[in-house]
C-alpha positions, -999 to +999 in steps of 0.1 A: +021+099-880+038+098-846+013+120-829-015+094-834+002+075-805+001+105-782-030+114-762-045+148-763-042+151-725-005+144-729-001+172-754-021+196-732+000+186-702+032+192-722+020+227-732+009+237-696+041+223-682+061+246-705+040+276-696+046+270-658+083+261-660+093+289-683+071+317-669+095+342-654+088+354-618+069+386-617+070+390-579+081+425-571+098+415-538+120+389-555+134+413-581+172+417-578+186+452-569+222+442-565+244+414-552+280+413-539+303+384-533+336+382-514+365+375-537+378+351-511+368+314-515+364+285-490+370+249-498+340+226-501+334+201-474+351+222-447+336+233-413+332+268-428+309+255-455+288+238-428+286+270-408+275+290-439+247+265-445+236+266-409+236+304-409+215+307-440+191+280-428+187+298-395+179+331-413+152+315-434+136+298-404+135+329-383+121+350-411+087+334-405+082+354-373+107+383-376+115+410-401+151+412-390+175+389-373+213+383-371+230+351-361+266+339-354+273+302-358+304+281-350+295+244-351+316+218-331+350+212-347+352+248-360+381+271-354+379+309-349+384+314-386+353+292-393+328+314-375+301+328-398+279+358-392+247+364-410+216+386-410+185+395-430+163+426-431+129+425-447+111+456-460+091+471-432+057+467-449+060+430-456+039+403-439+057+375-421+049+350-449+062+374-476+093+381-456+101+344-452+095+338-490+118+367-498+146+355-475+142+319-488+145+331-524+175+353-515+193+324-498+187+301-528+201+328-551+231+335-529+240+298-530+243+302-568+257+337-571+282+335-544+290+298-545+321+290-523+325+327-514+334+334-478+309+362-478+280+373-499+250+397-498+219+401-520+195+430-520+161+421-534+132+445-536+117+430-505+147+419-484+184+421-478+206+390-468+242+390-459+268+365-445+305+368-439+334+354-418+341+388-403+315+404-380+297+433-397+269+436-370+264+472-360+289+484-386+276+515-404+286+506-440+278+535-463+295+520-494+273+528-525+262+494-538+237+505-564+224+539-577+202+548-606+180+577-618+151+580-641+145+605-670+145+642-662+113+659-649+120+689-671+106+723-660+078+708-638+085+729-607+056+714-588+070+679-591+105+691-581+090+708-550+070+677-541+102+656-545+121+678-521+093+677-496+092+639-498+129+636-493+128+660-463+101+638-448+122+607-452+152+625-437+132+635-406+115+601-401+133+588-370+125+552-376+142+522-394+115+520-420+101+553-434+076+563-460+064+597-471+049+616-500+038+649-514+014+652-543+023+627-569+056+619-554+062+590-530+093+579-512+106+551-490+137+546-469+150+519-446+180+509-426+193+475-415+182+471-379+216+461-365+224+499-366+214+522-338+188+548-346+215+575-346+236+554-370+205+548-392+199+585-393+235+592-404+233+565-431+200+578-445+213+614-444+241+602-466+219+582-490+193+611-493+221+636-499+235+614-527+201+609-541+195+647-543+229+653-560+230+623-583+194+623-594+189+661-593+158+666-615+150+629-623+115+615-622+126+587-599+158+577-581+172+549-561+203+551-538+213+518-521+241+519-496+250+486-479+232+493-447+205+517-458+186+530-489+164+558-500+141+559-530+115+582-546+092+583-576+071+610-592+046+584-603+045+567-570+062+535-581+098+524-585+104+510-620+130+484-629+165+496-631+168+499-669+179+536-671+210+547-690+219+565-657+222+532-639+254+526-619+267+502-594+299+508-576+324+494-552+355+506-535+386+490-550+398+485-514+366+468-504+364+430-504+331+428-522+324+432-559+289+443-567+268+432-597+237+451-608+202+437-611+202+444-649+219+410-654+187+394-640+166+414-665+188+402-694+183+366-682+145+371-682+146+385-717+165+355-729+141+332-710+111+350-727+125+343-762+130+306-754+095+305-739+081+319-772+098+292-792+087+264-769+051+277-768+051+280-806+062+244-810+035+233-786+008+250-806+020+234-838+019+200-821-017+206-810-027+217-846-011+186-861-030+165-836-062+182-846-056+174-883-049+138-874-082+135-856-104+156-880-122+126-893-133+114-859-170+123-852-173+154-831-135+158-826-132+188-849-151+212-826-135+200-795-100+202-809-106+237-824-119+249-790-089+234-772-065+251-797-083+284-793-082+280-755-044+275-755-039+304-779-058+326-754-036+314-726-006+321-748-017+357-755-025+363-718+009+350-709+026+375-731 
């Protein structure tokens, strides 16, 4: 039997490697809210590509000490059309290390999602990253990039009142990053810091107004404009965007086309199915190995224990 030439440590290593490599990320800050890519493309190997890479690298490096930064880069040999602008904004409550991790993850995803696009933006739960060949610094962009609402609260007047108090608190915050709550309802709002405080206030007033009208009596709601967002939840958390009321929009005259984060969730479901198949094969291999070694003195107990251990890891994983 072929397994007799395979060591137990190799099989265990194979199993653990599968568990690590196929385990989907559960990090909240890395969850995708939306992404948008310019419909214009640049040619590989051009100065513009070098400038894009330099901008994204600069953003990641600066995220270790800042929660917001914007850069403009034009390397030697570049023309005016090759200038690239970029910025990142981390959620106001993130540590420096979490901010950098979030920006680095966002940049790696942008390189895939917006490959060869002259501009791209990605909003994760923990940070926002954008680059383009046209300056957008200080531009109050109130385009709706993503909006979604939870199930209806029903006739719970207390929760509705607490929701209104929370949104009023967010609207009156006066800062770039705002949190508030009333009773069981919590909310959070934030602007990108290239806006002035007055522009931030205007953007959030728009987002909160849309949140009130679009999500009316919903248990939770998210309203993401390009330069600001507002969110609330009756339960005090912000669930994944898997509601039938999900929506993502873009102006037909706008250069960016937005994709919703549900695509990321579908990918994770597919990955979970593949993970189950691979883990099942691994358990079968371990069991076959146990049978092949059952006549060796003392090996039965050890193999059984190892198989049970891996089954426990499997159950914990799921």
